[in-house]
C-alpha positions in Angstrom: 12.8 -21.7 -9.0 10.1 -20.2 -11.2 11.0 -19.4 -14.8 14.7 -19.2 -13.9 14.1 -16.8 -11.0 14.8 -17.5 -7.3 11.5 -17.0 -5.5 11.1 -16.1 -1.8 7.8 -15.9 0.1 7.5 -13.9 3.3 4.8 -15.0 5.7 4.2 -12.6 8.6 2.4 -14.2 11.5 1.1 -12.9 14.8 -1.1 -15.2 16.9 -1.8 -17.5 14.0 -1.4 -20.9 15.8 -4.6 -22.2 14.1 -3.7 -21.2 10.5 0.1 -21.0 10.2 0.6 -24.7 9.4 -2.1 -24.7 6.6 -0.5 -21.6 5.2 3.0 -23.1 5.2 1.7 -26.3 3.7 0.1 -24.4 0.8 3.2 -22.7 -0.5 3.9 -24.0 -4.0 6.9 -26.3 -4.7 8.6 -23.8 -7.0 9.2 -21.4 -4.1 12.9 -21.5 -3.1 12.6 -20.0 0.4 9.8 -19.4 2.8 10.5 -16.7 5.4 8.0 -17.4 8.2 8.2 -14.4 10.6 6.9 -14.9 14.1 6.2 -11.3 15.2 6.6 -12.0 19.0 3.4 -14.1 19.1 2.3 -15.0 22.7 0.8 -18.3 21.5 2.3 -21.4 19.8 2.9 -19.7 16.4 6.7 -19.6 16.8 7.0 -23.2 17.9 4.8 -24.4 15.1 6.9 -22.6 12.6 10.1 -24.1 14.0 8.6 -27.6 14.0 7.5 -27.3 10.4 10.9 -25.9 9.4 12.4 -29.2 10.5 10.3 -31.0 7.9 10.6 -28.5 5.1 14.1 -27.2 4.5 12.8 -24.2 2.5 11.3 -22.7 5.6 13.5 -20.1 7.3 12.1 -19.1 10.8 12.5 -15.5 11.9 11.6 -14.6 15.4 11.0 -11.1 16.8 11.6 -10.6 20.4 9.3 -7.6 20.3 6.3 -7.1 18.2 7.1 -4.8 15.2 3.8 -4.8 13.4 2.9 -6.6 10.1 5.0 -4.1 8.1 8.0 -4.7 10.4 7.6 -8.5 10.0 7.5 -8.2 6.2 10.5 -6.0 6.2 12.5 -8.5 8.2 11.6 -11.1 5.6 12.5 -8.8 2.8 16.0 -8.2 4.3 16.6 -11.9 4.8 15.5 -12.7 1.2 17.9 -10.1 -0.2 20.8 -11.6 1.8 19.8 -15.0 0.4 19.9 -13.8 -3.2 16.2 -14.1 -4.0 15.2 -12.5 -7.3 11.6 -11.9 -6.5 9.9 -11.9 -3.1 6.2 -12.4 -2.6 4.1 -11.9 0.5 1.4 -14.3 1.8 -0.3 -13.6 5.1 -0.1 -16.2 7.9 -3.9 -16.5 8.1 -4.3 -18.7 5.0 -6.4 -16.1 3.2 -4.2 -15.9 0.1 -4.8 -18.6 -2.6 -1.4 -19.9 -3.7 -2.8 -20.9 -7.1 -2.7 -17.2 -8.0 0.9 -16.8 -7.0 2.2 -17.4 -10.6 -0.1 -14.6 -11.9 1.5 -12.2 -9.4 5.0 -13.3 -10.3 4.7 -13.3 -14.1 4.7 -9.5 -14.7 7.7 -9.2 -12.4 9.6 -12.1 -14.0 9.0 -10.6 -17.4 10.3 -7.2 -16.1 7.0 -5.5 -17.1 6.7 -4.2 -13.6 8.7 -4.3 -10.4 5.7 -4.7 -8.0 2.5 -6.6 -8.5 -0.4 -6.4 -6.0 -3.6 -8.4 -5.9 -7.0 -6.8 -6.6 -10.2 -8.1 -5.0 -12.3 -5.0 -5.8 -12.3 -5.3 -9.6 -15.7 -7.0 -9.7 -18.5 -8.2 -7.5 -17.6 -11.9 -8.1 -14.2 -11.4 -6.6 -15.6 -9.5 -3.6 -17.7 -12.4 -2.4 -17.3 -12.9 1.3 -16.1 -9.3 1.8 -18.5 -7.3 4.1 -20.0 -4.1 2.8 -18.3 -2.1 5.5 -14.9 -3.6 4.6 -15.6 -2.9 0.9 -16.4 0.7 1.7 -13.3 1.1 3.8 -11.1 -0.4 1.1 -12.7 1.9 -1.5 -12.0 5.0 0.6 -8.4 3.9 1.3 -8.0 3.2 -2.4 -8.9 6.8 -3.4 -6.6 8.2 -0.7 -3.7 6.0 -1.7 -4.2 6.9 -5.4 -3.6 10.6 -4.5 -0.8 10.0 -2.0 1.1 7.4 -4.0 0.7 8.6 -7.6 -0.5 5.2 -8.8 -3.8 6.4 -10.1 -4.8 3.2 -11.9 -4.2 1.0 -8.8 -7.0 -0.6 -6.8 -7.1 -2.5 -3.5 -3.8 -1.1 -2.0 -4.6 -2.8 1.3 -4.2 -6.2 -0.3 -1.2 -7.8 1.1 -0.8 -10.4 -1.6 2.1 -9.0 -3.5 5.4 -9.7 -5.4 8.3 -7.3 -5.7 11.6 -7.4 -7.6 15.0 -7.5 -6.0 15.9 -4.2 -7.8 13.0 -2.4 -6.1 13.9 -3.8 -2.7 17.6 -2.7 -3.1 16.6 0.8 -4.1 14.1 1.8 -1.5 15.0 2.3 2.2 13.4 -0.6 3.9 14.2 0.7 7.4 12.1 3.8 6.8 8.9 2.0 5.7 6.0 2.4 8.1 5.9 -0.8 10.2 2.2 -1.0 11.0 -0.8 -1.9 8.8 -0.1 1.1 6.6 3.1 -0.4 5.3 1.6 -1.4 2.0 0.5 2.2 1.3 3.8 3.7 2.4 5.7 1.2 0.2 3.7 2.3 -2.8 4.7 5.9 -2.1 8.4 4.9 -2.0 8.0 2.9 -5.2 6.4 5.7 -7.1 9.0 8.2 -5.9 11.7 6.2 -7.5 9.7 5.5 -10.7 9.0 1.8 -10.3 6.1 0.3 -12.4 3.2 -1.3 -10.5 0.4 -3.5 -11.7 -2.8 -4.9 -10.2 -3.5 -8.7 -10.6 -7.2 -9.5 -10.1 -8.0 -12.5 -7.8 -11.0 -13.5 -5.7 -11.1 -12.7 -2.0 -10.7 -15.8 0.3 -11.9 -15.7 3.9 -12.0 -18.5 6.3 -11.6 -18.8 10.1 -9.6 -15.6 10.4 -11.2 -12.2 10.8 -9.6 -8.9 10.0 -7.8 -7.3 12.9 -8.3 -3.8 11.3 -11.0 -1.5 12.8 -11.7 0.7 9.8 -13.4 3.4 11.8 -10.1 4.4 13.5 -7.8 2.9 10.9 -8.9 5.2 8.1 -8.4 8.3 10.2 -4.9 7.2 11.4 -3.9 6.1 7.9 -5.1 9.4 6.4 -2.6 11.3 8.4 0.2 8.8 7.3 -0.8 9.3 3.7 -0.8 13.1 4.0 2.7 13.0 5.3 3.7 10.5 2.7 2.2 12.6 -0.1 4.1 15.7 1.0 7.3 13.7 1.2 6.7 12.3 -2.3 6.1 15.7 -3.8 9.3 17.1 -2.2 11.5 14.1 -3.0 10.3 13.1 -6.5 9.5 16.5 -8.0 12.0 18.8 -6.2 15.0 16.8 -5.0 15.4 14.0 -7.4 13.9 15.8 -10.4 11.7 18.8 -11.0 8.1 19.3 -12.1 5.9 22.4 -11.7 3.0 20.2 -10.5 4.2 20.9 -7.0 3.4 24.6 -7.4 0.0 23.7 -8.9 -0.8 21.6 -5.7 0.4 24.4 -3.5 -1.6 27.0 -5.4 -4.7 24.7 -5.3 -4.5 24.2 -1.5 -3.9 28.0 -1.0 -6.8 29.2 -3.1 -9.1 26.5 -1.7 -8.2 27.6 1.9 -8.8 31.2 1.0 -12.2 30.4 -0.5 -13.1 28.7 2.8 -12.1 31.9 4.7 -14.2 34.0 2.3 -17.1 31.6 2.9 -16.8 32.1 6.7 -16.6 35.8 6.1 -19.8 35.7 4.0 -21.6 33.9 6.9 -20.4 36.4 9.4 -21.5 39.2 7.1 -25.0 37.7 6.8 -25.8 36.5 10.4 -23.7 38.9 12.5 -23.7 42.1 10.4 -27.1 41.3 8.8 -25.9 42.5 5.4 -26.0 41.1 1.9 -23.6 38.2 1.3 -23.6 38.5 -2.5 -20.1 39.9 -3.0 -18.2 37.7 -0.5 -20.2 34.7 -1.6 -19.3 35.3 -5.2 -15.7 35.8 -4.4 -15.7 32.6 -2.4 -17.1 30.6 -5.2 -14.7 32.1 -7.8 -11.6 31.5 -5.6 -12.8 28.0 -4.9 -13.1 27.3 -8.6 -9.6 28.6 -9.1 -8.3 26.3 -6.4 -10.1 23.2 -7.7 -8.7 24.0 -11.2 -5.1 24.1 -9.9 -5.7 20.8 -8.0 -7.1 19.0 -11.0 -4.2 20.2 -13.2 -1.7 19.0 -10.6 -3.4 15.6 -10.5 -3.4 15.4 -14.3 0.3 16.1 -14.4 0.9 13.4 -11.7 -1.1 10.9 -13.7 1.1 11.5 -16.8 4.1 10.5 -14.7 2.6 7.2 -13.6 4.5 4.0 -14.5 6.9 5.8 -16.8 9.7 3.6 -15.5 12.8 3.9 -13.3 14.6 7.1 -14.2 17.1 7.6 -11.4 
């Protein structure tokens, strides 16, 4: 136990036969249960988990017959942790890239009920980013901005960081079966948490890279995740600000998108007027700029209202 709370740690693992044992061995003694999830690995990951579980009674092996993705593996661990009565559940990847000495810092805000979800932050300063490639840093920064807008956690950084801790209350409230099962699970989870008013906090910690290399290809991942975040954002607007409660910021967002789109059409019309009709573009260009300014103003106002709702606390 840690500060009178039952602590579970979920370790998703796919093709981690080289690193799963060091990861399991690094889990602190105060952790009550370790849910090692073999996500249908074709190598020896599953058998290594089973053999280690025979030596450490805290380890609970979970084997998927079919690969469900990292999100699906974590969700399986979450469900088992809930059934075992864990108060707080952390996540540590099976590639041994998460320093267990920082686990108490993730747990403390949740233990003290300051927040219901804490997530590591490797982007806060250059020292903590040592070992992170420039391309990976740029990719994480872009995804951070997109996730801020989609999730409503405007102060949050490094949402792709899988080193997290979540309260039992939060896990019991959200619909785990509806969380995106792939690499975008952490972004989708944030959308769910914000929709139901849970508080979230970043916990700075240095990046740690070893033998493992990221399986994410940011060139395609950002495009794919952007579509996921757009749909998640629309769902959050509808569910949080129309169904569960009401806030006019939804109309501000709609007006902002509408006027911005109209300004784009006026811009195309101005170009057509200039190059096809060979006429002056002054009037359509001015209209386009004015309408664009109106759209941007609506969007900024909507974002400001959304920021004011951040981390207000559970209200359902």
